[in-house]
Structure formats: structure tokens, C-alpha cells
LOFI-984476 format. One record per residue: x, y, z of N, C-alpha, C in turn; residue number from 1; residue in three letters. Coordinates in steps of 0.001 Angstrom, whole numbers, plus 500000, padded with zeros to 6 digits. Layout:
<pts>
PT   n_px   n_py   n_pz  ca_px  ca_py  ca_pz   c_px   c_py   c_pz resi resn
PT      X      Y      Z      X      Y      Z      X      Y      Z  NUM  ALA
...
</pts>
This chain:
<pts>
PT   n_px   n_py   n_pz  ca_px  ca_py  ca_pz   c_px   c_py   c_pz resi resn
PT 817993 522363 238229 818805 523458 237716 818733 523500 236192    1  MET
PT 818831 522298 235557 818749 522248 234103 817396 522730 233619    2  LYS
PT 816334 522358 234363 814983 522784 233997 814858 524300 234077    3  TYR
PT 815430 524866 235157 815388 526315 235335 816090 527030 234179    4  PHE
PT 817261 526538 233789 818008 527161 232696 817260 527035 231378    5  LEU
PT 816563 525900 231179 815793 525713 229960 814650 526716 229888    6  LEU
PT 813933 526881 231022 812825 527844 231062 813349 529256 230827    7  VAL
PT 814479 529587 231472 815055 530920 231305 815433 531168 229851    8  LEU
PT 816000 530169 229202 816381 530297 227795 815161 530505 226913    9  THR
PT 814084 529750 227172 812861 529878 226390 812232 531259 226564   10  LEU
PT 812265 531773 227804 811737 533116 228054 812542 534151 227293   11  VAL
PT 813873 533999 227316 814734 534938 226610 814481 534890 225107   12  PHE
PT 814399 533681 224546 814174 533551 223106 812805 534095 222715   13  LEU
PT 811819 533881 223596 810485 534393 223323 810492 535910 223267   14  SER
PT 811227 536508 224219 811308 537971 224237 812034 538492 223006   15  ALA
PT 813060 537760 222565 813852 538204 221426 813103 538052 220103   16  CYS
PT 812215 537062 220037 811536 536796 218766 810131 537370 218718   17  THR
PT 809709 538077 219793 808384 538686 219800 808310 539846 218828   18  GLY
PT 807115 540418 218717 806928 541523 217773 807750 542729 218209   19  GLU
PT 808547 543212 217304 809383 544382 217587 809718 545056 216274   20  ARG
PT 809538 546363 216241 809885 547098 215042 811384 547022 214818   21  LYS
PT 811795 546928 213570 813206 546721 213242 814090 547866 213723   22  SER
PT 813518 549063 213841 814324 550206 214258 814304 550427 215762   23  ASN
PT 813642 549556 216524 813589 549682 217972 814661 548811 218609   24  GLU
PT 815343 549314 219629 816352 548485 220307 815687 547356 221092   25  PRO
PT 816375 546245 221216 815866 545106 221962 815730 545468 223436   26  LEU
PT 814575 545163 224009 814393 545329 225446 813652 544125 225986   27  GLN
PT 814101 543654 227154 813508 542494 227808 813042 542921 229186   28  ILE
PT 811729 543008 229364 811146 543443 230640 811721 544780 231095   29  SER
PT 811881 545692 230149 812384 547015 230483 813883 547123 230566   30  GLY
PT 814595 546046 230284 816064 546049 230308 816580 546060 228874   31  ILE
PT 817511 546967 228584 818084 547104 227249 819511 546559 227258   32  TYR
PT 819729 545324 226797 821067 544708 226865 822150 545513 226163   33  PRO
PT 821802 546228 225095 822829 546941 224339 823376 548150 225094   34  HIS
PT 822746 548515 226208 823245 549645 226989 824302 549236 228014   35  LEU
PT 824642 547939 228051 825698 547496 228961 827044 548059 228511   36  ALA
PT 827917 548363 229458 829249 548864 229108 830310 548106 229896   37  TYR
PT 831536 548178 229399 832633 547366 229936 833925 548175 229939   38  TYR
PT 834900 547675 230716 836263 548180 230621 837224 547009 230784   39  ASN
PT 838525 547291 230838 839532 546231 230928 840171 546148 232310   40  ASN
PT 839588 546817 233289 840251 546966 234578 839754 546027 235675   41  GLU
PT 838833 545122 235372 838373 544166 236369 837242 544667 237240   42  GLY
PT 836997 545958 237250 835857 546557 237933 835346 547682 237053   43  GLU
PT 834069 547642 236713 833495 548676 235857 832302 549291 236575   44  CYS
PT 832486 550457 237125 831418 551122 237864 830833 552284 237086   45  GLY
PT 829623 552673 237452 829002 553854 236870 829421 555061 237695   46  THR
PT 830242 555921 237112 830740 557070 237853 829710 558172 237984   47  GLY
PT 828925 558392 236934 827906 559441 236974 826898 559201 235866   48  ALA
PT 825654 559610 236113 824589 559591 235106 823941 560966 235155   49  VAL
PT 824068 561735 234067 823633 563130 234087 822839 563471 232828   50  VAL
PT 821610 563991 232977 820896 564518 231808 821404 565914 231465   51  PRO
PT 821721 566147 230184 822301 567440 229800 822132 567634 228301   52  TRP
PT 821627 568794 227899 821522 569165 226485 820766 568131 225657   53  ALA
PT 819669 567612 226211 818833 566691 225465 819357 565280 225342   54  GLY
PT 820396 564949 226108 820968 563609 226087 821200 563133 227521   55  ARG
PT 821406 561824 227666 821806 561253 228941 823277 560870 228832   56  LEU
PT 824096 561400 229736 825541 561164 229693 825929 560202 230812   57  TRP
PT 826766 559229 230477 827205 558214 231436 828713 558074 231346   58  VAL
PT 829363 558002 232490 830804 557777 232511 831100 556584 233412   59  ILE
PT 832069 555745 233023 832432 554582 233822 833790 554803 234482   60  THR
PT 834104 553947 235456 835395 554066 236131 835933 552692 236503   61  TYR
PT 837248 552614 236663 837918 551424 237163 838550 551735 238511   62  GLY
PT 839100 550734 239213 839615 550942 240567 840986 551620 240606   63  PRO
PT 841085 552733 241334 842356 553396 241632 843227 553618 240400   64  HIS
PT 842696 554381 239456 843423 554679 238216 843408 556188 237984   65  LEU
PT 844234 556924 238707 844183 558388 238628 844726 558966 237330   66  PRO
PT 845411 558144 236528 845992 558655 235290 845322 558085 234047   67  PHE
PT 844068 557629 234190 843321 557166 233036 843173 555659 232990   68  GLY
PT 842270 555202 232119 841968 553782 231990 841272 553572 230648   69  SER
PT 840696 552381 230459 839954 552113 229226 838502 552559 229329   70  SER
PT 838141 553213 230416 836769 553700 230605 836430 554789 229604   71  ASP
PT 835137 554990 229404 834677 555928 228379 833535 556798 228886   72  LYS
PT 833315 557864 228149 832142 558712 228327 831147 558345 227244   73  LEU
PT 829890 558108 227622 828854 557711 226677 827753 558760 226609   74  TYR
PT 827205 558920 225432 826049 559785 225219 824895 558913 224744   75  GLU
PT 823762 558968 225431 822610 558147 225075 821485 559067 224615   76  ILE
PT 821020 558848 223409 819969 559685 222827 818601 559235 223327   77  SER
PT 817547 560023 223066 816192 559597 223468 815770 558279 222846   78  PRO
PT 816396 557888 221723 816081 556612 221089 816898 555470 221692   79  GLU
PT 817623 555760 222763 818436 554769 223467 819532 554193 222597   80  LEU
PT 820157 555036 221773 821284 554604 220944 822577 555118 221589   81  ARG
PT 823361 554262 222268 824580 554751 222932 825802 554686 222032   82  PRO
PT 826744 555543 222261 828023 555462 221572 829040 556280 222346   83  TYR
PT 830299 555898 222250 831359 556627 222931 831600 557947 222215   84  ALA
PT 831831 558981 222974 832060 560298 222388 833456 560358 221771   85  ILE
PT 833535 560849 220540 834847 561048 219923 835029 562529 219578   86  ASP
PT 836093 562853 218874 836394 564262 218610 835349 564937 217737   87  THR
PT 834613 564175 216965 833584 564770 216104 832391 565277 216896   88  ALA
PT 832281 564872 218175 831149 565294 219000 831456 566550 219806   89  ARG
PT 832590 567162 219552 832947 568422 220195 833017 568346 221720   90  ASN
PT 833405 567206 222229 833638 567053 223661 835097 567379 223941   91  VAL
PT 835316 568372 224755 836691 568757 225062 837237 567916 226216   92  ARG
PT 838534 567681 226177 839162 566781 227144 840281 567493 227885   93  VAL
PT 840317 567295 229210 841449 567736 230018 842321 566515 230286   94  ILE
PT 843561 566472 229808 844402 565283 229983 844649 564957 231452   95  PRO
PT 844775 563662 231744 845004 563233 233120 846333 563728 233673   96  TYR
PT 847306 563968 232809 848576 564449 233344 848477 565884 233834   97  ASP
PT 847435 566605 233410 847211 567964 233907 846254 568002 235094   98  ARG
PT 845387 566961 235207 844416 566941 236291 844165 565489 236721   99  MET
PT 845168 564849 237352 845033 563432 237721 844054 563226 238871  100  PRO
PT 843535 561997 238938 842658 561638 240049 841424 560906 239593  101  GLY
PT 840746 560302 240555 839453 559662 240298 838375 560720 240555  102  ARG
PT 838011 561430 239511 837134 562590 239663 835750 562180 240136  103  HIS
PT 835268 562866 241162 834013 562446 241792 832989 563556 241944  104  THR
PT 833364 564818 241679 832381 565890 241829 832829 567193 241219  105  GLY
PT 831833 568016 240882 832063 569372 240388 831241 570347 241216  106  ASN
PT 831687 571586 241263 830949 572607 242002 831219 573967 241394  107  ALA
PT 830233 574841 241503 830386 576203 241012 831488 576928 241789  108  ALA
PT 832232 577768 241095 833320 578522 241714 832767 579530 242720  109  HIS
PT 833488 579747 243803 833012 580655 244849 833035 582119 244414  110  LEU
PT 834041 582519 243625 834207 583927 243271 833896 584243 241807  111  ASP
PT 834019 583257 240916 833831 583498 239481 833045 582346 238845  112  ASP
PT 831775 582141 239267 831009 580981 238780 830682 581032 237297  113  PRO
PT 830761 582203 236681 830472 582309 235261 831601 581821 234378  114  GLY
PT 832808 581700 234922 833972 581341 234114 834793 580178 234649  115  ASN
PT 834559 579807 235899 835391 578769 236494 834543 577747 237240  116  LYS
PT 835114 576559 237418 834435 575474 238123 835460 574693 238932  117  ILE
PT 834992 574102 240030 835861 573258 240845 835675 571792 240459  118  TYR
PT 836772 571040 240500 836752 569584 240363 837297 568988 241657  119  TYR
PT 836687 567904 242115 837185 567194 243282 837391 565729 242961  120  GLY
PT 838400 565099 243564 838671 563680 243329 838448 562881 244613  121  THR
PT 838438 561566 244475 838184 560699 245619 839327 560718 246631  122  MET
PT 840529 561035 246170 841681 561104 247068 842105 562548 247330  123  GLU
PT 841116 563420 247500 841333 564792 247975 842199 565635 247054  124  GLU
PT 842038 565428 245756 842608 566352 244799 841559 567399 244463  125  GLY
PT 841945 568659 244474 840993 569734 244177 841605 570673 243137  126  PHE
PT 840789 570993 242124 841264 571798 241003 840287 572928 240697  127  TYR
PT 840850 574003 240161 840070 575126 239641 840305 575166 238127  128  GLU
PT 839213 575108 237337 839335 575027 235889 838594 576180 235231  129  VAL
PT 839271 576854 234311 838644 577899 233499 837838 577212 232401  130  ASP
PT 836511 577414 232383 835671 576698 231421 835863 577194 229997  131  VAL
PT 836457 578341 229810 836693 578886 228477 837987 578355 227859  132  ASN
PT 839039 578285 228640 840352 577877 228133 840766 576476 228579  133  THR
PT 840064 575912 229567 840406 574641 230201 841745 574699 230932  134  LEU
PT 842186 575887 231269 843390 576035 232087 843109 575477 233481  135  GLU
PT 844042 574656 233986 843857 573978 235266 844790 574565 236318  136  VAL
PT 844224 574870 237471 845023 575298 238622 844834 574266 239730  137  LYS
PT 845919 573653 240176 845842 572672 241253 845779 573383 242597  138  THR
PT 844694 573152 243317 844539 573727 244651 845130 572808 245714  139  LEU
PT 844839 571502 245591 845392 570484 246492 845687 569244 245657  140  TYR
PT 846891 568724 245780 847311 567592 244951 846618 566301 245374  141  GLN
PT 846187 565515 244396 845566 564228 244642 846561 563289 245330  142  ASP
PT 846080 562559 246353 846973 561691 247122 847526 560543 246292  143  ALA
PT 846823 560153 245222 847333 559078 244372 848621 559471 243660  144  ASN
PT 848811 560757 243421 850014 561220 242734 851253 560966 243585  145  VAL
PT 851080 561015 244895 852209 560871 245810 852426 559438 246290  146  ARG
PT 851566 558513 245866 851662 557162 246410 852873 556414 245854  147  ARG
PT 853357 555459 246631 854475 554626 246198 853977 553612 245168  148  GLU
PT 854821 553239 244190 854409 552257 243180 853948 550952 243824  149  PRO
PT 852801 550469 243376 852280 549210 243888 851494 549319 245169  150  GLY
PT 851394 550527 245733 850665 550713 246980 849456 551618 246755  151  LYS
PT 848481 551493 247663 847300 552336 247589 847673 553756 248016  152  MET
PT 846761 554693 247741 847025 556093 248086 847168 556265 249597  153  ALA
PT 847952 557250 249985 848096 557590 251397 846940 558498 251807  154  GLN
PT 846009 557936 252572 844823 558682 252950 845099 559618 254124  155  TYR
PT 844093 560426 254424 844142 561342 255559 845267 562368 255453  156  ASN
PT 845753 562597 254253 846801 563605 254074 846237 565005 254298  157  ALA
PT 844986 565215 253891 844375 566532 254006 843166 566514 254913  158  LEU
PT 842259 565534 254699 841009 565451 255441 840789 564028 255942  159  LEU
PT 840020 563846 257014 839715 562496 257476 838873 561744 256455  160  PRO
PT 839049 560423 256413 838270 559602 255501 839115 559065 254370  161  GLY
PT 838557 558091 253625 839338 557417 252589 838573 557203 251294  162  ALA
PT 837463 557921 251099 836654 557630 249917 835802 558853 249586  163  HIS
PT 836424 559889 249029 835704 561113 248715 834560 560877 247748  164  GLY
PT 833454 561621 247894 832270 561379 247076 831706 562664 246482  165  LYS
PT 830994 563477 247270 830238 564607 246735 830953 565936 246869  166  GLY
PT 830556 566893 245992 831146 568231 246000 830064 569230 245618  167  LEU
PT 829971 570327 246366 828967 571359 246070 829438 572654 246719  168  TYR
PT 828896 573776 246240 829301 575065 246804 828093 575949 247048  169  SER
PT 828282 576904 247945 827242 577863 248276 827529 578466 249636  170  GLY
PT 826903 579593 249916 827060 580272 251202 828529 580552 251524  171  GLN
PT 829334 580754 250476 830732 581122 250659 831680 579975 250939  172  GLY
PT 831210 578705 250799 832086 577570 251079 831935 576494 250007  173  VAL
PT 832978 575671 249876 832972 574478 249042 832828 573291 249983  174  LEU
PT 831802 572450 249769 831496 571339 250677 831896 570015 250026  175  VAL
PT 832568 569162 250786 833106 567888 250284 832730 566773 251251  176  TYR
PT 832234 565653 250709 831821 564542 251555 832737 563337 251348  177  SER
PT 832817 562482 252380 833669 561300 252345 832967 560175 253095  178  ASN
PT 832982 558964 252548 832254 557876 253193 833121 556665 253531  179  ASN
PT 834427 556870 253698 835283 555727 253994 836272 555985 255115  180  GLY
PT 836981 554935 255530 838010 555037 256561 839049 553958 256313  181  GLU
PT 840306 554343 256175 841371 553404 255803 842048 552815 257033  182  ALA
PT 841272 552096 257850 841845 551408 259004 841362 549962 259027  183  THR
PT 842176 549087 259613 841776 547684 259752 840526 547573 260618  184  ARG
PT 840434 548409 261629 839274 548388 262522 837981 548682 261768  185  GLU
PT 838038 549611 260806 836838 549970 260047 836366 548828 259163  186  ALA
PT 837281 547925 258773 836890 546779 257965 836183 545709 258791  187  LEU
PT 836358 545759 260102 835822 544705 260957 834664 545168 261833  188  GLU
PT 834576 546479 262070 833508 546999 262934 832736 548094 262209  189  ARG
PT 831417 548085 262385 830578 549058 261701 830316 550313 262528  190  PHE
PT 830780 550346 263775 830458 551472 264650 831661 552363 264950  191  ASP
PT 832756 552209 264185 833922 553058 264434 833757 554405 263728  192  VAL
PT 834537 555383 264143 834519 556692 263497 834965 556536 262051  193  GLU
PT 834175 557080 261129 834451 556836 259715 833887 557955 258864  194  SER
PT 834638 558322 257799 834161 559339 256869 834160 560731 257474  195  GLY
PT 833746 561698 256649 833693 563071 257157 832922 563972 256199  196  SER
PT 832480 565084 256735 831920 566185 255956 832786 567396 256238  197  LEU
PT 833295 568036 255163 834221 569149 255338 833825 570312 254434  198  ALA
PT 834267 571510 254790 834014 572678 253949 835255 573558 253878  199  GLU
PT 835395 574245 252754 836565 575083 252465 836091 576477 252111  200  TRP
PT 836674 577498 252752 836244 578884 252526 837099 579615 251497  201  ASP
PT 837927 578886 250781 838844 579500 249833 840254 579603 250372  202  GLY
PT 840398 579388 251676 841721 579424 252312 841988 578204 253186  203  ASN
PT 841023 577878 254049 841230 576816 255024 840091 575807 254994  204  ASP
PT 840433 574556 255356 839437 573503 255491 838949 573412 256932  205  TRP
PT 837675 573064 257075 837057 572880 258392 836292 571560 258381  206  LYS
PT 836526 570716 259371 835782 569463 259496 834449 569767 260179  207  ILE
PT 833366 569515 259480 832030 569798 260010 831553 568672 260907  208  VAL
PT 831726 567418 260415 831226 566276 261189 831940 565005 260739  209  ARG
PT 832233 564129 261726 832900 562856 261440 831861 561746 261363  210  ARG
PT 831230 561639 260197 830345 560531 259860 830494 560253 258372  211  ASN
PT 829929 559165 257917 830006 558834 256501 828949 559608 255724  212  GLN
PT 829409 560400 254743 828505 561197 253915 828772 560910 252445  213  PHE
PT 827711 561034 251641 827826 560695 250223 827474 561900 249352  214  VAL
PT 826192 562138 249111 825801 563182 248174 825718 564547 248855  215  GLU
PT 826164 565574 248131 826005 566961 248553 825374 567717 247395  216  VAL
PT 824298 568430 247644 823616 569152 246569 822794 570291 247156  217  THR
PT 821969 570883 246317 821089 571964 246739 819936 572075 245763  218  GLY
PT 819054 573032 245932 817897 573149 245039 818278 573390 243586  219  PRO
PT 819503 573866 243314 819942 574093 241946 820483 572860 241262  220  GLY
PT 820682 571763 242004 821190 570531 241407 822524 570731 240714  221  GLY
PT 822692 570095 239545 823976 570159 238850 824256 571531 238253  222  ILE
PT 823228 572398 238185 823448 573747 237664 824040 574678 238722  223  TYR
PT 824028 574266 239982 824431 575144 241069 823243 575936 241567  224  GLY
PT 823281 576343 242815 822159 577078 243382 821979 578431 242693  225  ASN
PT 820725 578796 242353 820487 580084 241690 820816 581276 242573  226  PRO
PT 820676 581127 243888 821038 582184 244836 822006 581565 245848  227  ASP
PT 823277 581404 245456 824220 580655 246297 824423 581234 247689  228  PRO
PT 824213 582534 247855 824405 583136 249171 823283 582769 250139  229  ALA
PT 822072 582484 249597 820910 582247 250449 820363 580823 250384  230  ARG
PT 820548 580148 249268 819965 578810 249104 820621 577798 250041  231  ASP
PT 819857 576800 250495 820416 575778 251383 821348 574818 250656  232  PRO
PT 822149 574110 251423 822964 573003 250926 822523 571755 251683  233  ILE
PT 822318 570656 250945 821842 569415 251546 822906 568332 251433  234  TRP
PT 822961 567471 252434 823904 566355 252407 823233 565109 252992  235  VAL
PT 823570 563949 252430 823035 562691 252954 824177 561807 253438  236  SER
PT 823927 561101 254551 824944 560232 255110 824343 559234 256078  237  GLY
PT 825192 558622 256892 824705 557622 257840 825789 557267 258840  238  TRP
PT 825375 556582 259903 826289 555872 260788 825617 554556 261165  239  ASP
PT 826149 553855 262185 825583 552549 262536 824216 552661 263199  240  HIS
PT 823815 553879 263568 822532 554066 264237 821403 554414 263270  241  LYS
PT 821693 555283 262291 820604 555770 261446 821137 556476 260211  242  SER
PT 820216 556842 259330 820521 557762 258241 820691 559159 258833  243  ILE
PT 821599 559933 258253 821825 561311 258714 821621 562255 257537  244  ILE
PT 820736 563219 257694 820520 564251 256684 820961 565589 257254  245  THR
PT 821770 566316 256480 822258 567611 256929 821781 568734 256038  246  GLY
PT 821514 569897 256644 821100 571096 255919 821941 572262 256412  247  VAL
PT 822537 573004 255473 823303 574198 255848 822463 575430 255603  248  ARG
PT 822217 576171 256676 821432 577394 256638 822374 578587 256648  249  ASN
PT 822149 579608 255799 823097 580730 255738 823212 581515 257046  250  PRO
PT 822177 581500 257877 822232 582244 259137 822781 581420 260298  251  GLU
PT 822370 580160 260368 822676 579363 261558 823620 578190 261311  252  THR
PT 824068 578006 260078 825018 576934 259803 824367 575576 259634  253  GLY
PT 825105 574530 259990 824649 573159 259751 823680 572664 260809  254  TRP
PT 822647 571944 260353 821711 571243 261225 821589 569815 260702  255  HIS
PT 821571 568841 261624 821526 567438 261225 820308 566747 261831  256  PHE
PT 819751 565825 261040 818539 565119 261442 818738 563625 261214  257  TYR
PT 818230 562814 262152 818329 561366 262035 817032 560785 261490  258  ARG
PT 817158 559868 260532 816032 559171 259945 816234 557673 260119  259  LEU
PT 815149 556903 260246 815314 555457 260478 815839 554718 259257  260  PRO
PT 816523 553619 259496 816924 552695 258440 816704 551282 258946  261  LYS
PT 816649 550325 258018 816203 548992 258400 817309 548039 258809  262  THR
PT 818569 548346 258491 819664 547435 258823 820963 548211 258911  263  SER
PT 822036 547509 259313 823348 548155 259408 823893 548537 258047  264  HIS
PT 823383 547957 256968 823883 548270 255637 823025 549304 254921  265  SER
</pts>
């Protein structure tokens, strides 16, 4: 073990002392240590990585903190120089007290995509935001807002599942995916009913399928579909048998296909 650590240290020092231009960031086998990020919450996850306006944007998250945390939004330039965005960077902020939740997805508005956008949270909070004024309209309250102090959110208040993930719109509906289940049985068995795929027509929610789903998107990606009435919507998910891929067709609705996977995980 000591020999292994000595070799590892020598490799690291060799990489650090090798030829490198003074203005280039340190990289070791393609890894840039200075791009690591941290928070104070005991869990630091990557919430999203999005290329936009000539930069790479990264946001971190902590566990079950619907009213904010020490997490930050980062902007990474092509020269790989990261820094937290402050007020001088013209990034506008919607306070958590106006739009609480663990935000997990955005989608183009069904009726006014040029001026409004939807936000979705992991605990089934849904908001409509005016992109010009940042005025927030709560469509469905986040379950974390209603939770008792010291307890986890009350799941299944609106839709089945316990871990909301993706959000996308098109063909007259808002699509939301969920990949969790808040039951003791789900923690012990991999073949129980878990997660869900749901869609909202502006008035009512409809459960499309009870399986674990994660990403929802379409050919337009983060920009939204260029022809939302006709373009397909894609979703990825799984169960204990296989990977599940779903496609929503404007004429015939949802179609699902099974793909092989190598293990239960």
C-alpha cells in the first residue's frame, strides 16, 4: 500500500512539474482539478451542465433544500476558467421564497413560448415564469413547502413517484418524468412498481406509464422543439427487465420500446 501511494505521488508530481505554459490550467490525464466544486451540505451533486451563449454553465445542488443552500451557478469559459456568477455578470435571480423547490427542469410554455417558461421541481412543484419580468405564477405547490419540520417531503401528493427529473413540452402537453418510489418495499426490491411518466394539458394531469423515467427531450433540445405541434417527444427510462425508450407521436400518442441492459442497475 505504501509503495502504491509513493508511485501515485510521483506520478502526480511528475504531471504537475512537466512542461506547461504558465497561462494554461493544470490538467492531469485530461482531468482539471481546479474545476472541482463544493458546498456545505454534505452532498454536492451536479444539477445541470448546459452550453449557452459561448460558455458552459454548471449548477450544483445539496439534498432536500427547497429554500436554498450554499450551492452556486458556475460559468466556464473556453479557456476552462470557472467562477461563480455574481451581479456584475447580469445573471438575474428568482428568490427561493417566490419559487421554492429543488428545480429539475424547464420547458417551453404551451400557449406563450415567446414570453413564458415552465419550471418543474423534484417534489412536483410547477411554476409559470414571465421571462421579461420574472413574475412567478405557482401552478402546483412544491411538496417540500408543506412538509413537517425535520421530515422528508410528503410524496405522491400530485403524481406517483418520489424523485422528479425531466420536463419538456410539445404536442399540446407538458411532460414530466419521475424515477423514484417512497416505499420501504422499493428500497428492498428492484421489481416493484416505481416512478412514472405524466403529462399535463394545461388543466389536468394524466399518468402515461408507471415505470422509472429520467430524461425527457425532443429534437429541439434545450431550445424547445422548433415545430412543437408536430415534432416528437422522447423519454428514457427503465424497469427491472430492460431499458425503456418512449416516443410521443402527434397522431398516435405514446409508443414504447425495450432495449437490452447488462444488469439490474
